[in-house]
DOGUTOR-368865 format. One line per 2 residues: for each residue y negated, z, x of N, C-alpha, C. Coordinates in steps of 0.001 Angstrom, whole numbers. Example, Ala and Ser with C-alpha at 12.3 -4.5 7.8 and 13.67 -1.06 7.14 Angstrom:
DOGUTOR-368865
5690 7800 13190 4500 7800 12300 3300 7800 13200 ~ 2250 7080 12850 1060 7140 13670 -30 7870 12900 $
***
This chain:
DOGUTOR-368865
-87967 102876 172718 -89373 103127 173003 -90262 102324 172062 ~ -91412 102930 171753 -92397 102249 170916 -93414 101590 171825 $
-93505 100325 171661 -94439 99576 172479 -95870 99796 172005 ~ -96830 99624 172899 -98240 99819 172504 -98666 98897 171383 $
-98126 97661 171418 -98533 96746 170356 -97996 97190 168998 ~ -96807 97892 169019 -96290 98421 167755 -97196 99510 167209 $
-97710 100347 168097 -98653 101379 167647 -99886 100753 167028 ~ -100364 99691 167631 -101540 99020 167073 -101253 98475 165681 $
-100037 97923 165465 -99678 97394 164141 -99619 98508 163109 ~ -99014 99648 163478 -98919 100772 162547 -100296 101308 162187 $
-101156 101423 163194 -102509 101933 162934 -103266 100993 162012 ~ -103119 99680 162252 -103813 98706 161414 -103282 98745 159985 $
-101949 98920 159815 -101360 98975 158476 -101837 100208 157719 ~ -101896 101362 158426 -102383 102577 157782 -103843 102437 157380 $
-104613 101786 158256 -106027 101609 157929 -106200 100727 156687 ~ -105382 99667 156545 -105469 98777 155386 -105055 99497 154109 $
-104002 100323 154193 -103581 101078 153010 -104634 102080 152589 ~ -105341 102653 153580 -106355 103651 153270 -107534 103049 152545 $
-107957 101855 152959 -109147 101235 152373 -108829 100204 151305 ~ -107537 100012 150970 -107177 99030 149939 -107541 99580 148568 $
-108174 98792 147691 -108532 99273 146347 -107286 99645 145560 ~ -107390 100708 144788 -106280 101148 143957 -106121 100218 142755 $
-104874 100065 142327 -104616 99309 141104 -105010 100143 139899 ~ -105057 99505 138728 -105403 100233 137506 -104412 101344 137227 $
-103129 101073 137478 -102114 102098 137228 -102331 103305 138114 ~ -102612 103042 139407 -102855 104154 140323 -104094 104936 139925 $
-105132 104228 139470 -106347 104917 139046 -106082 105801 137835 ~ -105332 105281 136877 -105012 106090 135696 -104203 107326 136073 $
-103221 107158 136965 -102417 108301 137393 -103275 109331 138115 ~ -104206 108842 138928 -105089 109768 139630 -105983 110518 138653 $
-106490 109817 137644 -107317 110480 136635 -106526 111538 135886 ~ -105273 111224 135557 -104438 112205 134863 -104197 113433 135727 $
-103978 113217 137020 -103796 114354 137920 -105047 115216 137955 ~ -106225 114565 137979 -107477 115323 137984 -107631 116132 136709 $
-107247 115536 135565 -107343 116259 134300 -106417 117461 134281 ~ -105197 117284 134787 -104260 118403 134820 -104792 119530 135687 $
-105384 119156 136835 -105929 120180 137711 -107092 120905 137058 ~ -107957 120154 136342 -109098 120792 135685 -108652 121701 134562 $
-107580 121324 133830 -107076 122172 132753 -106486 123458 133301 ~ -105745 123348 134429 -105129 124537 135003 -106165 125449 135621 $
-107179 124872 136237 -108147 125690 136954 -109381 126000 136158 ~ -109444 125580 134887 -110626 125818 134083 -110817 127286 133800 $
-112074 127738 133696 -112334 129139 133432 -112129 129432 131963 ~ -112107 130703 131617 -111816 131140 130250 -112861 130684 129265 $
-114170 130795 129558 -115155 130327 128571 -114983 128874 128234 ~ -114733 128025 129258 -114549 126611 128981 -113358 126377 128099 $
-112241 127104 128379 -111067 126942 127543 -111340 127362 126129 ~ -112125 128425 125948 -112427 128872 124591 -113241 127839 123858 $
-114208 127220 124579 -115011 126201 123920 -114162 125024 123510 ~ -113227 124626 124420 -112370 123503 124072 -111503 123837 122882 $
-111006 125097 122839 -110209 125500 121690 -111022 125458 120419 ~ -112310 125883 120515 -113149 125839 119328 -113403 124424 118867 $
-113624 123512 119861 -113827 122120 119481 -112584 121542 118833 ~ -111393 121916 119345 -110158 121430 118739 -110006 121926 117321 $
-110384 123212 117096 -110291 123740 115737 -111251 123025 114804 ~ -112476 122748 115327 -113434 122020 114491 -112916 120637 114153 $
-112282 119975 115133 -111743 118639 114868 -110651 118692 113819 ~ -109801 119749 113896 -108744 119881 112894 -109341 120110 111520 $
-110416 120921 111443 -111059 121154 110157 -111654 119869 109612 ~ -112262 119046 110516 -112825 117779 110055 -111741 116863 109529 $
-110571 116844 110210 -109470 116015 109730 -109003 116482 108367 ~ -108924 117822 108177 -108504 118332 106879 -109508 117961 105803 $
-110812 118046 106147 -111828 117655 105171 -111703 116187 104826 ~ -111409 115345 105813 -111262 113918 105554 -110097 113658 104623 $
-108961 114352 104880 -107810 114182 104002 -108152 114635 102590 ~ -108931 115699 102467 -109303 116180 101143 -110160 115162 100413 $
-111076 114505 101140 -111906 113480 100513 -111064 112302 100051 ~ -110084 111896 100847 -109221 110807 100433 -108422 111192 99206 $
-108023 112456 99132 -107288 112905 97951 -108191 112896 96733 ~ -109481 113207 96955 -110416 113139 95837 -110535 111717 95313 $
-110528 110742 96188 -110678 109349 95763 -109519 108892 94905 ~ -108325 109438 95123 -107175 109023 94325 -107156 109680 92970 $
-107854 110798 92820 -107857 111463 91532 -106564 112169 91224 ~ -105764 112483 92255 -104467 113093 92002 -104599 114556 91606 $
-105669 115245 92022 -105831 116658 91712 -106505 116792 90360 ~ -105845 117491 89443 -106382 117617 88093 -107580 118545 88030 $
-107852 119314 89086 -108943 120262 89031 -110270 119714 89524 ~ -110343 118486 89885 -111568 117923 90445 -112551 117511 89354 $
-113818 117440 89749 -114862 117011 88838 -114795 115497 88680 ~ -115081 115023 87466 -115008 113585 87208 -116033 112816 88029 $
-117173 113456 88324 -118210 112768 89091 -117744 112411 90495 ~ -116743 113124 91019 -116240 112833 92354 -115337 111605 92382 $
-114910 111143 91220 -113968 110030 91151 -114651 108684 90974 ~ -115923 108681 90619 -116627 107423 90362 -117944 107418 91125 $
-118246 106280 91717 -119516 106101 92420 -120358 104999 91784 ~ -119707 103889 91467 -120445 102770 90882 -120700 102992 89402 $
-119724 103528 88689 -119867 103755 87252 -120983 104763 86990 ~ -121907 104381 86129 -123028 105246 85799 -124166 105203 86796 $
-124084 104368 87822 -125127 104304 88840 -126218 103316 88435 ~ -127383 103456 89077 -128485 102526 88827 -128142 101121 89323 $
-127353 101048 90372 -126947 99745 90908 -126192 98938 89866 ~ -125254 99574 89177 -124495 98870 88146 -125391 98512 86971 $
-126300 99405 86598 -127204 99116 85488 -128103 97925 85772 ~ -128658 97863 86986 -129511 96723 87341 -128711 95427 87368 $
-127479 95506 87838 -126654 94299 87905 -126332 93780 86508 ~ -126007 94668 85595 -125710 94240 84226 -126941 93642 83559 $
-128120 94206 83844 -129354 93639 83298 -129593 92234 83844 ~ -129313 92039 85131 -129482 90706 85719 -128505 89706 85108 $
-127300 90150 84802 -126329 89255 84167 -126785 88845 82776 ~ -127280 89806 82021 -127752 89488 80664 -128945 88540 80711 $
-129848 88745 81668 -131003 87850 81787 -130569 86440 82171 ~ -129568 86326 83036 -129092 85003 83434 -128390 84293 82285 $
-127602 85034 81512 -126894 84424 80386 -127849 84010 79274 ~ -128993 84699 79171 -129952 84360 78122 -130653 83033 78387 $
-130707 82603 79642 -131369 81348 79974 -130403 80183 79987 ~ -130908 78988 80239 -130037 77796 80305 -129182 77813 81565 $
-128144 77011 81559 -127289 76896 82741 -128092 76322 83899 ~ -127980 76918 85073 -128787 76443 86209 -128301 75094 86721 $
-129236 74316 87198 -128923 73024 87798 -128720 73192 89301 ~ -127917 72332 89922 -127709 72439 91373 -129013 72280 92141 $
-129047 72946 93302 -130188 72863 94220 -131471 73389 93585 ~ -131357 74424 92777 -132516 75088 92181 -132462 76570 92538 $
-133609 77266 92471 -133575 78711 92743 -132654 79471 91795 ~ -132612 79046 90536 -131725 79716 89586 -130263 79545 89980 $
-129935 78392 90523 -128556 78127 90968 -128178 79086 92100 ~ -129065 79232 93070 -128798 80150 94184 -128723 81590 93706 $
-129586 81951 92747 -129569 83306 92218 -128261 83609 91502 ~ -127776 82662 90708 -126515 82871 90006 -125339 82926 90978 $
-125409 82162 92045 -124340 82214 93047 -124270 83610 93668 ~ -125444 84180 93968 -125462 85536 94523 -124940 86549 93505 $
-125271 86349 92224 -124773 87254 91187 -123256 87172 91058 ~ -122714 85974 91167 -121257 85817 91067 -120567 86528 92225 $
-121092 86376 93432 -120492 87043 94592 -120563 88562 94453 ~ -121715 89069 93998 -121839 90512 93795 -120936 90994 92669 $
-120759 90163 91648 -119901 90545 90525 -118456 90705 90968 ~ -117994 89831 91845 -116624 89954 92349 -116418 91274 93080 $
-117396 91665 93885 -117286 92940 94598 -117284 94112 93627 ~ -118148 94054 92622 -118241 95166 91679 -117001 95281 90811 $
-116401 94158 90456 -115178 94229 89664 -114070 94935 90439 ~ -114016 94697 91746 -113028 95401 92555 -113303 96891 92616 $
-114572 97275 92765 -114922 98693 92800 -114624 99370 91467 ~ -114964 98708 90373 -114693 99288 89061 -113196 99421 88814 $
-112422 98476 89304 -110966 98569 89167 -110433 99791 89911 ~ -110952 100042 91111 -110528 101218 91874 -110905 102508 91158 $
-112074 102537 90539 -112483 103732 89813 -111637 103931 88560 ~ -111232 102845 87928 -110331 102958 86781 -108996 103556 87204 $
-108488 103116 88347 -107225 103662 88856 -107365 105151 89154 ~ -108487 105549 89777 -108698 106957 90096 -108767 107808 88834 $
-109487 107337 87823 -109582 108089 86572 -108238 108150 85856 ~ -107488 107058 85896 -106175 107057 85246 -105243 108061 85909 $
-105256 108127 87238 -104432 109118 87933 -104882 110538 87592 ~ -106180 110718 87452 -106688 112029 87048 -106167 112407 85661 $
-106205 111459 84747 -105718 111722 83389 -104223 112027 83410 ~ -103470 111265 84180 -102028 111495 84250 -101710 112870 84819 $
-102432 113261 85880 -102173 114565 86485 -102605 115704 85573 ~ -103696 115518 84848 -104204 116585 83991 -103423 116693 82694 $
-102975 115567 82167 -102267 115569 80885 -100768 115796 81045 ~ -100254 115765 82267 -98813 115935 82491 -98270 117249 81938 $
-98972 118382 82039 -98422 119602 81436 -98231 119502 79926 ~ -98967 118620 79266 -98818 118459 77816 -97648 117554 77467 $
-97506 116420 78165 -96445 115461 77853 -96033 114793 79169 ~ -95201 115450 79992 -94887 114907 81328 -94115 113602 81300 $
-93372 113320 80236 -92561 112105 80186 -93353 110863 79786 ~ -94574 111041 79309 -95327 109908 78760 -95659 108873 79821 $
-95943 109310 81034 -96323 108374 82099 -95210 107382 82407 ~ -93949 107830 82342 -92825 106937 82624 -92536 105995 81466 $
-92968 106342 80266 -92675 105517 79095 -93689 104403 78897 ~ -94925 104598 79359 -95998 103620 79155 -96517 103204 80523 $
-96253 101964 80906 -96621 101481 82227 -98048 100946 82283 ~ -98527 100366 81203 -99883 99818 81203 -100903 100954 81225 $
-101803 100986 82213 -102738 102114 82318 -103632 102277 81094 ~ -104171 101176 80569 -105063 101288 79416 -104304 101757 78184 $
-103082 101261 77995 -102280 101731 76868 -101965 103216 77004 ~ -101717 103655 78229 -101460 105080 78448 -102687 105908 78083 $
-103861 105462 78528 -105089 106215 78241 -105361 106228 76738 ~ -105166 105103 76071 -105372 105060 74618 -104406 106000 73899 $
-103168 106039 74365 -102178 106918 73738 -102539 108379 73944 ~ -102970 108727 75144 -103385 110108 75414 -104558 110491 74528 $
-105515 109598 74396 -106672 109887 73544 -106261 110054 72092 ~ -105285 109285 71648 -104845 109362 70256 -104007 110624 69993 $
-103161 111003 70937 -102283 112163 70723 -103041 113465 70927 ~ -103732 113595 72052 -104447 114832 72326 -103505 116015 72405 $
-103789 117048 71617 -102961 118252 71566 -102107 118306 70309 ~ -101961 117168 69631 -101201 117141 68384 -99756 117547 68643 $
-99295 118548 67917 -97920 119030 68097 -96912 118085 67474 ~ -97233 117539 66310 -96325 116634 65605 -96772 115196 65862 $
-96143 114536 66823 -96552 113180 67188 -96163 112185 66110 ~ -95227 112537 65263 -94874 111629 64167 -96042 111431 63215 $
-96976 112373 63219 -98152 112249 62365 -99265 111446 63020 ~ -99084 111045 64280 -100096 110282 65011 -99805 108799 64852 $
-100821 108047 64480 -100677 106601 64301 -100908 105906 65638 ~ -99834 105429 66237 -99917 104706 67503 -99842 103201 67310 $
-99874 102753 66074 -99868 101323 65813 -101129 100656 66323 ~ -100997 99464 66836 -102119 98769 67441 -102301 99094 68908 $
-101601 100118 69394 -101667 100484 70810 -100367 100135 71521 ~ -99247 100525 70904 -97936 100336 71512 -97045 99510 70600 $
-96074 98806 71167 -95078 98122 70335 -94247 99136 69551 ~ -93656 98679 68472 -92890 99584 67613 -91731 100231 68366 $
-91073 99477 69263 -89957 100052 70019 -90435 101175 70931 ~ -91579 100986 71586 -92113 102030 72458 -92570 103234 71652 $
-93146 103002 70478 -93559 104116 69614 -92357 104972 69253 ~ -91237 104338 68945 -90036 105087 68588 -89561 105939 69758 $
-89556 105359 70970 -89100 106109 72141 -90043 107265 72439 ~ -91348 107036 72341 -92321 108102 72586 -92154 109223 71571 $
-91951 108872 70325 -91798 109886 69276 -90546 110717 69494 ~ -89440 110069 69824 -88191 110803 70052 -88307 111691 71287 $
-88918 111179 72344 -89068 111971 73564 -89975 113168 73340 ~ -90985 113011 72490 -91917 114112 72233 -91237 115294 71563 $
-90158 115046 70827 -89462 116150 70147 -88689 117028 71124 ~ -88381 116508 72304 -87617 117282 73286 -88415 117584 74546 $
-89702 117294 74548 -90505 117507 75745 -90683 118990 76031 ~ -90864 119291 77303 -91105 120672 77720 -92589 120970 77876 $
-93428 120030 77466 -94862 120211 77620 -95437 121272 76704 ~ -96603 121774 77114 -97309 122800 76351 -98734 122323 76075 $
-99348 122790 74989 -100719 122361 74666 -101698 122718 75780 ~ -102700 121880 75952 -103736 122127 76940 -104819 123019 76359 $
-105542 123675 77243 -106684 124463 76793 -107803 123535 76334 ~ -108735 124077 75583 -109834 123261 75068 -110673 122676 76198 $
-110869 123449 77261 -111674 122964 78387 -110990 121799 79092 ~ -109695 121945 79357 -108955 120883 80042 -108852 119649 79159 $
-108590 119858 77873 -108487 118721 76961 -109812 117978 76863 ~ -110919 118715 76899 -112232 118072 76853 -112452 117186 78078 $
-112018 117639 79255 -112143 116817 80463 -111288 115558 80364 ~ -110088 115704 79799 -109213 114544 79654 -109849 113513 78732 $
-110401 113965 77613 -111014 113038 76664 -112257 112378 77255 ~ -113000 113130 78055 -114174 112549 78710 -113744 111478 79708 $
-112674 111742 80446 -112165 110745 81390 -111670 109502 80663 ~ -111040 109692 79512 -110586 108537 78723 -111771 107678 78290 $
-112835 108328 77829 -114027 107580 77447 -114638 106826 78613 ~ -114615 107435 79804 -115151 106756 80987 -114328 105523 81336 $
-113004 105617 81182 -112140 104465 81467 -112486 103305 80545 ~ -112706 103595 79265 -113018 102526 78314 -114392 101915 78597 $
-115356 102740 78996 -116678 102206 79329 -116615 101329 80583 ~ -115853 101765 81575 -115692 100941 82776 -115032 99618 82430 $
-114049 99655 81541 -113378 98420 81141 -114341 97496 80406 ~ -115245 98063 79605 -116257 97235 78937 -117177 96571 79961 $
-117572 97327 80984 -118420 96750 82035 -117684 95637 82776 ~ -116411 95861 83090 -115626 94836 83779 -115493 93582 82918 $
-115318 93772 81627 -115202 92619 80733 -116499 91820 80707 ~ -117637 92525 80653 -118928 91837 80643 -119147 91060 81940 $
-118806 91674 83063 -118966 90986 84348 -118019 89798 84445 ~ -116794 89984 83954 -115812 88901 84016 -116237 87717 83158 $
-116834 87989 82003 -117314 86900 81148 -118426 86119 81832 ~ -119305 86824 82554 -120357 86113 83289 -119757 85246 84387 $
-118817 85814 85148 -118185 85040 86224 -117480 83820 85655 ~ -116883 83974 84482 -116190 82848 83853 -117147 81703 83548 $
-118358 82037 83093 -119328 80990 82767 -119914 80330 84008 ~ -119777 80975 85169 -120360 80435 86400 -119293 80026 87419 $
-118067 79856 86973 -117008 79481 87906 -117207 78083 88467 ~ -117915 77225 87742 -118175 75879 88266 -119082 75919 89490 $
-119768 77037 89701 -120619 77188 90877 -119802 77663 92074 ~ -118956 78652 91844 -118244 79285 92952 -116953 78563 93317 $
-116178 78156 92326 -114877 77514 92592 -114656 76396 91589 ~ -115347 75279 91748 -115220 74199 90754 -113823 73591 90700 $
-113175 73426 91846 -111839 72818 91849 -110815 73721 91169 ~ -110880 75007 91465 -109955 75950 90832 -110173 76003 89330 $
-111434 75912 88897 -111730 75938 87464 -111146 74727 86758 ~ -111164 73575 87418 -110602 72373 86805 -109090 72485 86679 $
-108444 73106 87657 -106979 73164 87661 -106453 74161 86634 ~ -106954 75392 86659 -106389 76448 85803 -107318 76853 84670 $
-108535 76344 84644 -109484 76735 83613 -110394 77849 84095 ~ -111624 77926 83577 -112576 78939 84053 -112109 80371 83822 $
-111514 80638 82658 -111103 82012 82348 -110030 82499 83307 ~ -108985 81701 83494 -107901 82100 84392 -108396 82154 85833 $
-109275 81237 86213 -109822 81253 87571 -110601 82537 87826 ~ -111391 82969 86846 -112141 84212 87000 -111202 85406 87107 $
-110140 85427 86298 -109173 86523 86367 -108480 86567 87725 ~ -108086 85412 88219 -107385 85371 89501 -108287 85829 90641 $
-109543 85407 90611 -110467 85831 91661 -110740 87322 91581 ~ -110838 87851 90356 -111079 89284 90197 -109901 90098 90723 $
-108683 89633 90464 -107499 90363 90933 -107333 90265 92444 ~ -107678 89107 93001 -107521 88924 94448 -108642 89576 95237 $
-109801 89782 94608 -110927 90373 95306 -111912 89377 95871 ~ -111798 88119 95491 -112715 87100 95973 -112002 85782 96201 $
-112804 84739 96432 -112238 83403 96599 -111486 83273 97920 ~ -112033 83809 99003 -111351 83715 100292 -110041 84491 100281 $
-110060 85682 99668 -108822 86460 99580 -107770 85715 98769 ~ -108210 85035 97698 -107268 84267 96892 -106695 83097 97682 $
-107512 82473 98509 -107033 81321 99285 -106010 81720 100340 ~ -106009 82986 100748 -105061 83441 101768 -103748 83938 101177 $
-103661 84069 99878 -102456 84615 99260 -101337 83582 99244 ~ -100096 84010 99475 -98962 83077 99358 -98779 82611 97920 $
-98159 81450 97772 -97980 80873 96439 -97129 81764 95549 ~ -96124 82433 96131 -95266 83290 95311 -96037 84476 94752 $
-97008 84999 95517 -97819 86109 95021 -98792 85650 93943 ~ -99352 84457 94114 -100274 83931 93108 -99558 83737 91782 $
-98319 83304 91837 -97558 83072 90608 -97341 84357 89825 ~ -97248 85501 90516 -96960 86771 89846 -98193 87652 89689 $
-99375 87128 89965 -100588 87936 89800 -100777 88306 88335 ~ -100941 89596 88073 -101148 90056 86708 -99891 90197 85897 $
-98716 90021 86506 -97461 90180 85761 -97269 91643 85409 ~ -96847 91899 84198 -96626 93261 83744 -95327 93789 84314 $
-95354 95068 84655 -94160 95700 85183 -93176 95976 84060 ~ -91910 96053 84433 -90888 96345 83427 -91043 97769 82918 $
-90742 97969 81654 -90859 99276 81049 -89607 100074 81342 ~ -89698 101395 81176 -88582 102270 81464 -88048 102934 80202 $
-88223 102289 79066 -87739 102876 77824 -86404 102289 77400 ~ -85793 101469 78245 -84492 100920 77933 -84528 99667 77092 $
-85711 99183 76711 -85832 97999 75868 -85973 96745 76733 ~ -85383 95658 76296 -85473 94403 77027 -86828 93758 76797 $
-87351 93126 77849 -88643 92434 77757 -88484 90942 77994 ~ -87270 90452 78014 -87049 89038 78311 -87629 88142 77234 $
-87549 88593 75973 -88024 87757 74874 -89529 87826 74687 ~ -90199 88730 75408 -91639 88886 75232 -92430 87964 76144 $
-91769 87386 77148 -92460 86463 78044 -93528 87113 78881 ~ -93292 88358 79351 -94308 89089 80096 -94040 89082 81599 $
-93057 88303 82036 -92714 88333 83455 -93614 87429 84283 ~ -94318 86523 83671 -95216 85649 84401 -96574 86283 84591 $
-97359 85697 85507 -98684 86206 85763 -99732 85536 84900 ~ -101004 85768 85266 -102102 85210 84483 -102151 83695 84584 $
-101525 83138 85618 -101534 81681 85755 -100782 81023 84603 ~ -99895 81774 83943 -99190 81235 82775 -100126 81014 81591 $
-101336 81631 81647 -102297 81459 80567 -103145 80202 80739 ~ -103017 79529 81871 -103804 78317 82090 -103331 77215 81154 $
-104233 76348 80716 -103841 75299 79755 -102719 74405 80259 ~ -102698 74107 81554 -101689 73191 82070 -100291 73797 82003 $
-100188 75141 82021 -98887 75811 81920 -98572 76167 80477 ~ -99553 76730 79781 -99311 77138 78398 -99019 75955 77491 $
-99499 74770 77845 -99263 73600 77007 -97901 72968 77185 ~ -97103 73493 78115 -95773 72940 78354 -94727 73649 77481 $
-93592 73000 77209 -92496 73683 76512 -92012 74881 77327 ~ -91427 75887 76673 -90995 77091 77401 -90075 76797 78579 $
-89217 75803 78439 -88280 75501 79521 -88971 74906 80742 ~ -90133 74309 80547 -90836 73650 81649 -91995 74469 82203 $
-92284 75628 81608 -93445 76397 82049 -93274 76913 83474 ~ -92074 77351 83816 -91864 77857 85172 -92020 76752 86200 $
-91566 75550 85879 -91714 74424 86802 -93178 74020 86936 ~ -93919 74122 85837 -95337 73766 85897 -96100 74720 86787 $
***
C-alpha cells in the first residue's frame, strides 16, 4: 500500500521537477526540437524563401572565393588593376612625397614635432612595405600563370621572383633563346640550364595582346620594387628612432630588412630565434647545381657587420 505521506512526497517531487529551471543542455535540445518541428511544418512559401536565401548565400561564398583568387593573381585572364591596390594610388604617392621631404631636412632631434612625425612615417612605411610585397607576389604569380604556355619549365628553374620576372622580360617571345643575353640576370650555370631546357620545351609563342600584358606586369613589378627600395632606405635612416638597440646589434640596414620581412618590430620580437636566423635565406635551386659554395643558405642576419666580419668557420656561431 502507498501511504498518504508517500503520495505527498511524490507530488512535491513532481512539482519541483516541473518548476526547476532547465540546464543549458536541455534548453539547447528543446530549441533544436522546436527548429525541427518548424522545418517539418513550415509552409511552401517559407521553404522557398529559405531555399532562395541559401542559394544567395552560396553565390556570395562563390563570389568571395573568386575575390580571393583574384588577390593571388593565379588566373592569367584577370586585369592587372585587380591585383594591386596600393601601387599607383594617391596614398602611396603622398607617402613617398613625405619621405622625400623628411630626408631633405636635418635629422630630427628627440622630443620634437619632427621626431614624432618621422616615427609615424616609419610605422606607416613598415605597413606599406608589407602591402607592396604582397602586390609583388600577386603580380609575379600572374606573370607565371600567363607566361607558362610560352615556357612552362622556367618557373622551376628560377626560384628568385625578381630574377624570373627579369628573365621573362628579356626572353619575351624569342624563339632562339641562345640569342638572348641573360648575363647580369642569372648565373652562368643557370643560363646554361635554361638554354638547354628551352630547346626541348613544349611551349608556344604568346599572342601580342597576352605578351603586352605580361610585359606591363613586369614593368609594374620593377616599379613596385623601386618604391620598396625607397621606403626601405628611409626606414634605414630612421632605425635609431624605432629600434635603436636592434640597430646597434645588427646595423641599421639589416635591422630595416628584418623588420620589413617580419612586418614590424612587434612581429619580429615574437619570432623564434631559428626563424630569425633564416629570414631572407634563398631557396635551393632545382637545376641540379650545388649552392654550398655560394654561401646563400644564411639569412639577411649574415649581412650584419658582427657576422660578416667573422671568419667563415665562425660565422654560423656568431
